[in-house]
PAMI-159559 format. One record per residue (C-alpha): residue in three letters; x, y, z. Coordinates in steps of 0.5 Angstrom, whole numbers, padded with zeros to 4 digits, always signed. Example, Ala and Ser with C-alpha at 12.3 -4.5 7.8 and 13.67 -1.06 7.14 Angstrom:
BEGIN
ALA+0025-0009+0016
SER+0027-0002+0014
//
This chain:
BEGIN
MET+0136+0324+0023
GLU+0130+0326+0022
ILE+0128+0333+0019
ILE+0121+0337+0021
LEU+0121+0343+0016
ALA+0115+0347+0018
LYS+0110+0348+0013
SER+0110+0355+0013
ALA+0117+0357+0012
GLY+0119+0362+0007
PHE+0116+0368+0004
CYS+0109+0370+0007
PRO+0104+0372+0002
GLY+0106+0380+0003
VAL+0113+0379+0002
ARG+0113+0374-0003
ARG+0107+0380-0007
ALA+0112+0385-0006
VAL+0118+0382-0008
ASP+0115+0379-0015
MET+0112+0387-0016
VAL+0120+0388-0016
TYR+0121+0383-0020
GLU+0116+0385-0025
GLN+0118+0392-0025
THR+0126+0390-0026
LYS+0123+0387-0033
GLU+0118+0393-0035
LYS+0123+0399-0034
GLU+0129+0396-0037
GLY+0132+0401-0041
ILE+0126+0405-0040
GLU+0127+0408-0033
PRO+0131+0407-0027
VAL+0127+0403-0021
TYR+0128+0404-0014
THR+0125+0401-0007
TYR+0124+0406-0001
GLY+0128+0402+0004
PRO+0130+0395+0003
ILE+0124+0391+0000
ILE+0125+0386+0005
HIS+0130+0384+0010
ASN+0133+0379+0007
ASP+0141+0381+0004
GLU+0141+0376-0001
VAL+0135+0378-0004
VAL+0137+0386-0005
LYS+0144+0384-0007
ASP+0141+0380-0012
LEU+0135+0386-0014
GLU+0142+0391-0014
GLU+0145+0387-0019
LYS+0140+0388-0023
GLY+0140+0395-0023
VAL+0135+0397-0017
LYS+0137+0401-0012
VAL+0136+0402-0005
ILE+0133+0409-0002
HIS+0134+0410+0005
SER+0131+0418+0005
LEU+0127+0422+0002
ASP+0133+0427+0001
GLU+0136+0422-0003
LEU+0131+0423-0009
ASP+0133+0430-0010
HIS+0139+0428-0013
LEU+0137+0421-0017
VAL+0134+0420-0024
LYS+0126+0420-0025
GLY+0123+0413-0024
THR+0120+0408-0021
VAL+0119+0408-0013
ILE+0117+0402-0010
ILE+0114+0402-0003
ARG+0116+0396+0001
SER+0112+0391+0005
HIS+0113+0395+0011
GLY+0109+0401+0008
VAL+0110+0408+0009
SER+0107+0414+0012
ARG+0102+0418+0007
HIS+0108+0424+0008
THR+0112+0420+0005
CYS+0108+0417-0001
GLU+0106+0425-0002
THR+0113+0428-0003
ILE+0115+0422-0007
GLU+0110+0424-0012
ALA+0111+0431-0011
LYS+0118+0430-0013
GLY+0116+0428-0020
PHE+0116+0420-0019
HIS+0112+0414-0020
ILE+0110+0410-0014
VAL+0107+0403-0014
ASP+0106+0401-0008
ALA+0107+0394-0005
THR+0104+0394+0002
CYS+0102+0389+0005
PRO+0095+0388+0004
PHE+0095+0386+0013
VAL+0099+0393+0014
LYS+0095+0397+0008
ARG+0089+0395+0012
ILE+0091+0397+0019
HIS+0093+0404+0016
ASN+0085+0404+0013
ILE+0084+0403+0020
VAL+0088+0408+0024
GLU+0085+0413+0020
GLU+0078+0411+0021
GLN+0079+0411+0028
GLY+0082+0417+0028
LYS+0076+0420+0025
GLU+0072+0418+0031
GLY+0076+0421+0036
ARG+0080+0416+0038
ASP+0088+0417+0041
ILE+0091+0410+0037
ILE+0095+0406+0041
ILE+0100+0401+0036
ILE+0103+0395+0040
GLY+0110+0395+0038
ASN+0117+0396+0036
PRO+0118+0403+0036
ASP+0124+0402+0031
HIS+0120+0398+0026
PRO+0119+0401+0019
GLU+0112+0398+0019
VAL+0110+0402+0026
GLN+0113+0408+0024
GLY+0109+0408+0017
ILE+0103+0406+0021
GLN+0104+0413+0025
GLY+0104+0416+0020
TRP+0097+0415+0018
CYS+0094+0416+0025
LEU+0090+0423+0025
THR+0089+0424+0032
PRO+0096+0423+0037
SER+0099+0415+0038
THR+0103+0412+0042
VAL+0107+0406+0041
ILE+0107+0400+0047
HIS+0113+0395+0046
THR+0114+0392+0054
VAL+0110+0391+0060
ASP+0113+0397+0063
GLU+0111+0401+0058
ALA+0104+0399+0058
VAL+0103+0400+0066
SER+0106+0406+0066
PHE+0102+0409+0060
SER+0097+0414+0063
GLN+0092+0419+0058
GLN+0086+0423+0060
ASN+0079+0419+0062
ASP+0074+0422+0058
LYS+0080+0420+0052
LYS+0078+0414+0047
LEU+0083+0408+0045
CYS+0084+0404+0040
ILE+0089+0399+0040
ILE+0092+0396+0034
SER+0098+0391+0033
GLN+0105+0390+0029
THR+0103+0384+0024
THR+0109+0381+0026
PHE+0108+0381+0034
ASN+0108+0375+0038
TYR+0101+0374+0040
ILE+0101+0372+0047
LYS+0105+0378+0049
PHE+0100+0382+0045
LYS+0095+0379+0050
GLU+0099+0381+0056
LEU+0099+0388+0054
VAL+0093+0389+0052
GLU+0090+0385+0059
ILE+0094+0391+0063
LEU+0091+0397+0058
CYS+0084+0394+0060
LYS+0084+0395+0067
LYS+0085+0402+0067
GLY+0079+0403+0066
TYR+0080+0407+0059
ASP+0074+0407+0052
ILE+0077+0402+0049
ASN+0077+0399+0042
CYS+0082+0393+0041
ILE+0083+0391+0034
ASN+0087+0385+0033
SER+0092+0386+0027
ILE+0097+0381+0027
CYS+0098+0378+0020
ASN+0095+0370+0021
ALA+0100+0368+0017
THR+0105+0370+0023
ALA+0101+0367+0028
VAL+0101+0360+0025
ARG+0108+0361+0023
GLN+0110+0363+0031
GLU+0104+0357+0033
GLU+0108+0352+0028
ALA+0115+0353+0031
ARG+0113+0353+0038
THR+0110+0346+0036
ILE+0116+0343+0033
ALA+0121+0346+0038
SER+0118+0343+0043
LYS+0119+0336+0040
ALA+0125+0336+0037
ASP+0133+0336+0040
ALA+0136+0342+0036
MET+0132+0348+0032
ILE+0135+0352+0026
VAL+0130+0358+0026
ILE+0133+0361+0018
GLY+0133+0368+0017
ASP+0136+0375+0016
LYS+0139+0378+0023
ASN+0134+0384+0022
SER+0127+0381+0020
SER+0122+0381+0026
ASN+0119+0377+0025
THR+0125+0372+0024
GLN+0128+0374+0032
LYS+0121+0373+0034
LEU+0121+0366+0031
TYR+0128+0365+0035
GLU+0126+0367+0042
ILE+0120+0362+0041
SER+0124+0357+0039
LYS+0129+0358+0044
LYS+0124+0358+0049
GLU+0122+0351+0048
CYS+0129+0349+0045
GLU+0136+0349+0048
ASN+0139+0347+0042
THR+0136+0353+0038
TYR+0141+0357+0032
TYR+0139+0363+0028
ILE+0143+0362+0021
GLN+0141+0366+0015
THR+0144+0361+0011
LEU+0148+0355+0010
VAL+0155+0357+0011
ASP+0153+0360+0018
LEU+0151+0353+0021
ASP+0156+0348+0024
LEU+0154+0342+0022
THR+0158+0337+0026
ALA+0154+0340+0033
PHE+0149+0335+0031
GLU+0153+0329+0030
SER+0149+0326+0037
ILE+0142+0330+0035
ARG+0136+0325+0033
ASN+0131+0329+0030
VAL+0132+0337+0028
GLY+0127+0342+0026
ILE+0127+0347+0022
THR+0123+0354+0020
ALA+0123+0360+0016
GLY+0122+0367+0017
ALA+0118+0371+0013
SER+0123+0374+0008
THR+0127+0368+0007
PRO+0127+0366+0000
ASN+0126+0358-0001
ASN+0132+0356-0004
ILE+0135+0358+0002
ILE+0131+0354+0007
GLU+0132+0347+0002
GLU+0139+0348+0001
VAL+0139+0347+0009
HIS+0134+0343+0009
THR+0138+0338+0003
ALA+0144+0339+0008
MET+0141+0336+0014
SER+0137+0331+0010
GLU+0144+0328+0007
MET+0148+0328+0013
SER+0149+0321+0017
PHE+0154+0321+0023
GLU+0159+0317+0019
GLN+0159+0322+0014
LEU+0161+0327+0019
LEU+0166+0322+0023
GLU+0170+0322+0017
ALA+0170+0329+0016
SER+0172+0330+0024
LEU+0178+0325+0021
LYS+0180+0330+0015
THR+0187+0333+0015
ILE+0182+0340+0015
ARG+0177+0342+0019
ASN+0171+0347+0019
GLY+0175+0353+0022
GLU+0181+0351+0022
VAL+0187+0357+0019
VAL+0191+0355+0013
GLU+0195+0358+0008
GLY+0196+0358+0001
THR+0198+0360-0006
VAL+0194+0364-0011
ILE+0193+0359-0018
ASP+0188+0363-0021
VAL+0184+0369-0020
LYS+0177+0372-0024
GLU+0174+0377-0023
ASP+0168+0374-0018
GLU+0173+0368-0014
ILE+0180+0366-0012
ILE+0183+0359-0013
LEU+0188+0357-0008
ASN+0192+0351-0007
ILE+0193+0350+0001
GLY+0197+0343+0000
TYR+0191+0339+0001
LYS+0188+0334-0004
ALA+0182+0340-0006
ASP+0184+0346-0008
GLY+0181+0352-0004
ILE+0176+0357-0006
ILE+0174+0364-0004
THR+0169+0367-0007
ARG+0167+0374-0008
ASN+0163+0375-0002
GLU+0168+0372+0003
TYR+0174+0376+0001
SER+0170+0383+0002
ASN+0164+0386+0004
THR+0165+0391-0002
ALA+0160+0390-0007
ASN+0161+0388-0014
LEU+0169+0388-0013
ASP+0173+0385-0019
LEU+0178+0380-0015
THR+0183+0381-0021
THR+0184+0388-0018
VAL+0187+0386-0012
VAL+0189+0379-0012
ASN+0196+0377-0017
VAL+0196+0369-0018
GLY+0203+0366-0015
ASP+0200+0370-0009
THR+0201+0368-0002
MET+0195+0369+0003
GLN+0192+0366+0009
ALA+0184+0364+0010
LYS+0179+0360+0014
VAL+0176+0353+0012
LEU+0167+0355+0012
LYS+0167+0347+0009
VAL+0171+0342+0007
ASN+0167+0340+0001
ASP+0163+0345-0002
GLY+0159+0340-0006
GLU+0164+0339-0012
GLY+0169+0337-0009
GLN+0173+0344-0007
VAL+0174+0347-0001
LEU+0170+0353+0001
LEU+0174+0358+0005
THR+0173+0365+0007
TYR+0179+0371+0008
LYS+0174+0377+0011
ARG+0172+0372+0016
LEU+0178+0371+0018
LEU+0180+0379+0018
ALA+0174+0380+0022
GLU+0177+0375+0027
LYS+0183+0379+0028
GLY+0179+0385+0028
ASN+0175+0382+0034
LYS+0182+0382+0037
ARG+0183+0388+0036
LEU+0176+0390+0038
GLU+0177+0386+0045
ASP+0183+0390+0046
ALA+0179+0397+0045
TYR+0174+0395+0050
ASN+0179+0392+0056
ASN+0182+0399+0055
LYS+0176+0403+0054
GLU+0179+0406+0047
VAL+0176+0412+0043
LEU+0176+0407+0036
THR+0174+0411+0029
ALA+0172+0408+0023
LYS+0168+0409+0017
VAL+0160+0408+0017
VAL+0158+0402+0012
ASN+0152+0402+0013
VAL+0145+0406+0015
LEU+0140+0401+0018
ASP+0134+0401+0021
GLY+0135+0401+0028
GLY+0143+0404+0027
LEU+0149+0405+0024
SER+0154+0399+0021
VAL+0162+0401+0022
VAL+0167+0396+0021
VAL+0174+0396+0024
GLU+0179+0392+0021
GLU+0173+0388+0017
ALA+0170+0386+0024
ARG+0163+0390+0024
VAL+0160+0394+0030
PHE+0153+0396+0031
ILE+0153+0403+0034
PRO+0144+0404+0036
ALA+0140+0409+0034
SER+0140+0411+0041
LEU+0148+0411+0042
VAL+0149+0415+0034
SER+0148+0422+0038
ASP+0147+0426+0045
THR+0141+0428+0042
TYR+0135+0425+0038
GLU+0137+0424+0031
LYS+0130+0422+0026
ASN+0134+0421+0019
LEU+0141+0417+0021
ALA+0142+0417+0013
LYS+0147+0423+0013
TYR+0153+0418+0017
GLU+0153+0414+0011
GLY+0161+0413+0009
GLN+0162+0419+0015
GLU+0168+0417+0020
ILE+0166+0417+0026
SER+0168+0416+0034
PHE+0166+0412+0039
VAL+0168+0406+0044
ILE+0166+0399+0045
THR+0161+0398+0050
GLU+0159+0391+0049
PHE+0163+0385+0046
ASN+0161+0379+0045
PRO+0163+0376+0039
ARG+0159+0369+0041
LYS+0152+0372+0040
ARG+0155+0377+0035
ARG+0153+0383+0039
ILE+0159+0388+0039
ILE+0156+0395+0040
GLY+0158+0402+0039
ASP+0157+0408+0043
ARG+0158+0415+0040
LYS+0153+0418+0045
GLN+0158+0417+0051
LEU+0164+0421+0047
LEU+0159+0426+0046
LEU+0157+0429+0052
ALA+0163+0427+0055
GLU+0166+0433+0050
LYS+0160+0437+0051
ALA+0160+0437+0059
GLN+0167+0439+0058
LYS+0166+0444+0054
GLN+0160+0447+0059
LYS+0165+0447+0064
GLU+0171+0451+0060
LEU+0164+0455+0058
PHE+0162+0457+0065
GLU+0168+0458+0067
ARG+0170+0463+0063
ILE+0163+0467+0062
ASN+0160+0472+0067
VAL+0153+0476+0067
GLY+0154+0482+0063
ASP+0159+0479+0058
VAL+0158+0480+0050
VAL+0158+0473+0047
GLU+0157+0470+0040
GLY+0153+0465+0039
LYS+0149+0461+0034
VAL+0141+0460+0034
LYS+0140+0453+0035
ASN+0132+0453+0036
VAL+0126+0458+0035
THR+0119+0457+0040
ASP+0114+0461+0040
PHE+0117+0464+0047
GLY+0124+0466+0046
ALA+0130+0462+0042
PHE+0135+0458+0045
ILE+0142+0460+0042
ASP+0148+0455+0042
LEU+0155+0459+0046
GLY+0159+0453+0045
GLY+0158+0449+0051
ALA+0151+0450+0053
ASP+0144+0453+0050
GLY+0142+0460+0053
LEU+0135+0462+0053
LEU+0133+0469+0049
HIS+0127+0470+0052
ILE+0121+0474+0047
SER+0121+0480+0052
GLU+0129+0480+0051
MET+0129+0480+0044
SER+0128+0487+0043
TRP+0127+0495+0047
GLY+0120+0495+0043
ARG+0116+0489+0042
VAL+0116+0482+0038
GLU+0110+0478+0036
ASN+0113+0473+0033
PRO+0121+0470+0034
LYS+0121+0466+0028
LYS+0120+0473+0024
LEU+0126+0476+0027
LEU+0131+0470+0028
LYS+0133+0463+0024
VAL+0135+0457+0026
GLY+0143+0457+0025
ASP+0143+0465+0025
ASP+0150+0467+0028
ILE+0148+0472+0034
THR+0152+0476+0039
VAL+0148+0477+0046
LEU+0148+0479+0052
ILE+0149+0475+0058
LYS+0143+0477+0063
ASP+0143+0472+0068
ILE+0146+0465+0070
GLN+0142+0461+0075
GLY+0146+0454+0076
GLU+0146+0452+0068
LYS+0141+0456+0066
ILE+0143+0462+0062
ALA+0139+0468+0060
LEU+0141+0472+0055
SER+0139+0479+0052
LEU+0140+0484+0046
LYS+0137+0489+0050
PHE+0144+0492+0050
ALA+0145+0498+0055
ASP+0148+0503+0050
GLN+0142+0502+0045
ASN+0137+0504+0051
PRO+0132+0509+0046
TRP+0131+0512+0055
LEU+0137+0515+0055
THR+0136+0520+0049
ALA+0129+0520+0050
ALA+0129+0527+0054
GLU+0131+0530+0049
LYS+0128+0527+0044
TYR+0120+0527+0047
ALA+0121+0533+0051
VAL+0115+0537+0053
GLY+0112+0542+0047
ASN+0116+0537+0042
VAL+0111+0535+0036
VAL+0113+0528+0035
GLU+0110+0522+0030
GLY+0109+0515+0032
LYS+0104+0509+0030
VAL+0098+0507+0034
ALA+0100+0500+0038
ARG+0094+0498+0041
MET+0088+0501+0044
THR+0083+0502+0051
ASP+0077+0505+0053
PHE+0081+0511+0056
GLY+0086+0512+0051
ALA+0092+0510+0045
PHE+0099+0507+0046
VAL+0102+0509+0041
GLU+0110+0506+0039
LEU+0115+0513+0038
GLU+0120+0508+0037
PRO+0122+0500+0038
GLY+0121+0501+0047
VAL+0119+0507+0048
ASP+0111+0508+0048
ALA+0106+0513+0050
LEU+0099+0515+0052
LEU+0094+0519+0048
HIS+0088+0520+0052
VAL+0082+0519+0049
SER+0080+0527+0052
GLN+0087+0528+0048
ILE+0084+0526+0041
SER+0080+0531+0038
ARG+0078+0537+0040
GLU+0071+0534+0039
HIS+0068+0529+0043
VAL+0070+0522+0042
GLU+0067+0516+0046
LYS+0072+0511+0045
PRO+0080+0512+0041
ALA+0077+0505+0036
ASP+0072+0511+0033
VAL+0078+0515+0030
LEU+0083+0511+0031
LYS+0086+0504+0028
VAL+0092+0499+0030
GLY+0099+0501+0026
GLU+0096+0508+0024
THR+0101+0513+0024
ILE+0099+0519+0028
THR+0103+0526+0029
ALA+0101+0529+0037
LYS+0105+0534+0041
VAL+0108+0531+0048
VAL+0105+0535+0053
ASP+0108+0530+0059
PHE+0115+0527+0060
ASN+0116+0523+0066
GLU+0123+0520+0065
GLU+0124+0516+0073
ASP+0116+0512+0071
ARG+0118+0513+0063
LYS+0111+0516+0062
ILE+0110+0520+0056
SER+0104+0523+0055
LEU+0101+0526+0047
SER+0095+0530+0045
ILE+0093+0531+0039
LYS+0088+0536+0041
ALA+0093+0541+0043
MET+0095+0541+0036
GLU+0088+0544+0033
MET+0086+0552+0033
PRO+0082+0553+0038
VAL+0074+0554+0034
LYS+0072+0561+0035
GLU+0065+0561+0037
GLU+0060+0565+0033
ASN+0058+0572+0036
THR+0050+0571+0037
GLU+0049+0578+0039
GLU+0045+0582+0034
//
């Protein structure tokens, strides 16, 4: 069998630089201060786990910093926003910036282009941390375009200048296609190809090898964007393309009749994993595969055995075969650093699944957790077919959503299906139990998708239905402030939101709703109107209407106090109390001639005046300061 290994496979310079920087910091800071990475340093579980064992903690949100011991935070190769860097430093942490130089260049480009007045278009995946970081350096509005449909529907003011840049790992052919669509719209565009040269070389080499190979192996983490693109490119050229994370994911018997195999790997794949796969494939022969197929146990077979020895990190089973079976810690449970001696005892009988008949040392490599996962998959399949609502704990918060485990079977809930509203920070769900339904079940492609959103929407619709059945115009109800804007506030009534417009917040004037209300405030409101699903609310309760007692308070002849609220050329409007204004005409300000009210009065000034007219029907009150002044006696000029 001929093996073709891509020269560009493995760590790219930017990833290598970032990983090396973390390992250097662990040595320098050991015993001095803790080391953190803001997000996984790369999309590779093996590297992240190794760093965790060396004490490097992964931070997923800025809020976590408030509960951590001060130390060094390493920015991963994807980069982060300017705001994130400033916040980390403001919280007293030292930053080591491992952002890939190619990505840093993009940060500088969007910043400079923004200073020139250009809006930014980023060609890339909006859920990728690199793209989100780039947006955090834009000084002008930015738009992320990922698909042809998004490019076709993009619209901008014709006089607006644009700058187009790309995610470093984006497919160059797709990038050109999207740029051509945008350029035909006639905008003033400055297009900058920011795809990393290493990425382009890697993708082109994968395409060339896959076009010649009978089978293609793509090695990399399932969350790695650039590895996913390598798989897509290879799959187009070679139908027999396999996407694996490590050698144990590969069924070697599938290569019995293969003449040549191509191997490539993503930028986040360590060399030792690539070498392991390459060596295994190179040492294979048809005779070896045939021999393996004739053995009494095979890869994938379920065996039962008795525990004959337990260590902290492995279990040894007598499975009635010429070699013992080994279950490593990682193949027993997803729990990190689990001490196996606390959960398994010598003499226990247990079932496991064969991963590899010969692990290289004459023993049988077994998995316990994957067998449980298969049983869990059956549970998930039944739930999928029966549309059953499941409840499980969130075990991992990923870049694009949440990972939950049902009987050791993993379910992925995309960020768009976690909530019925946009969730910027998914970290709050870590460790929580949530309910969901299975909307896609395809274990062969490792796609088991959960949906929490539809449950929330159904619950919301039911609450909305119940709310509208019980409320009527004129009811006084309790609610909670959900959002405050310049024009009013939205109040959660327990099933639907009602709008409390600024004009209905008080009998008097409200200049700024945000000074009156805060998100989370409990509030009692009046239902003023219901139009379909729109609810208008008010704080103007009828029994608090100031005009109910105005006739007595502001009868003609009464002397009153008030504040100047606003002025015109013909007079000043004086607020006697919230909801009751009176007019002080310019001719009634003084017995002396006043050109305009602003000459003698100021807004906010408290004045005393006499009521000279009261019109309850039109709700008009007239005041006079002049009426309170003693008339000036005319001097007798006769001699």
